[in-house]
N, C-alpha and C positions, 0 to 999 in steps of 0.2 A: 462859652457862648451857646445859646440855645436857638434852635430853628424848628419850625413846624412845617411838615410836608404833607400834602394831600395825595398820598399814594399808599398802596397796601404795604404792610410791614415787610413782607418777604422781598418785595420789589426794592424798597429802600435799603434793606440790609445788603442784598446782593449788589446793588449799585454802589454802596459805600465801599465794599470790598474791591470792586473794579476801579473806582475812583482812586483809592489809595494806591493800588498797583500801577495804574496809569500814570500817577504822579511820581513813580519811581521809589516809593517807600516800601519797606518790607513788613509784611504782616507777621506779627509775633503770635497772636492768638485771636480766635474768633469764636464767639459763643452766641449762636442765633437765639437760643431759648432765653438767655438772660439779656441779650441785646448789647453785648460789649465786644468791641473790636480794639485791639491794641496793635500798634505798628511803631516802627522807628525809621528815622532818616539815616542817610549815610553820613559819614564824616565829610566835612567840607572846610574851606577856608573861613566860612562864616560861623560854623559851630562844630562842636565835637560830635554831637548827636542829640536829637530830640526824640522824646517818646510822645506818641500821639494816641489819645484814647477817645473813641467815639462810643457814646452810649445812646441806644435807641429805646424808645418807650412807645408802645402801641397805645394810643389814647382811645380811639373809637373808630371802628370801621376802617376807613382809608385815611386816617390821620396818625402821623408818627411824629413824636418830638425827638429831636436829635440834639445831644449835648456834645460839644467838641472841646477837648483839652489838649494842649501841646505845651510841653515844658522841656527845657534843656536839662539833660541828665548829668552833664560833666562840666558845666560852667555856670557862673553866677548870673551873667547878663545875656539875654537872648538877642539883643540888638534888633528886635523886630522880626526875627526869624519865625517865632511861634505864630504871630499874626499872619505872616506870609504863607506858612504851611496851611493854616486854617482856610485862608482865602483860596489857595490853590486847590485844595481838596473840595471845598464847597462849590467852586466854579466848575470843576470837573464833574462833580455829582449832579449839578444842574444840567450840564450838557448831556450826561447819560440819561437822566430821567426825562428830558424834553425831546429825545429823539423820536 
């Protein structure tokens, strides 16, 4: 899923890191220069684990495109968990950016 945000790149990148951590997910890697953040969820009764990848691209000035991917790594069916992860992170990101 893609989303455009009207904030400086560094602001969005740092807010993404905070949003992921605030949601209780663990950051695996973060590369500000290439705009890629990878994280994973904990094991739960709903899934064994999901890998979350957020890719940021600076378009112009204060506009950043954000691409979000979440996929189950150890099971075939996500049961809607991937969409819930995405919504949870995006809601938290909006909260952080709108403070």
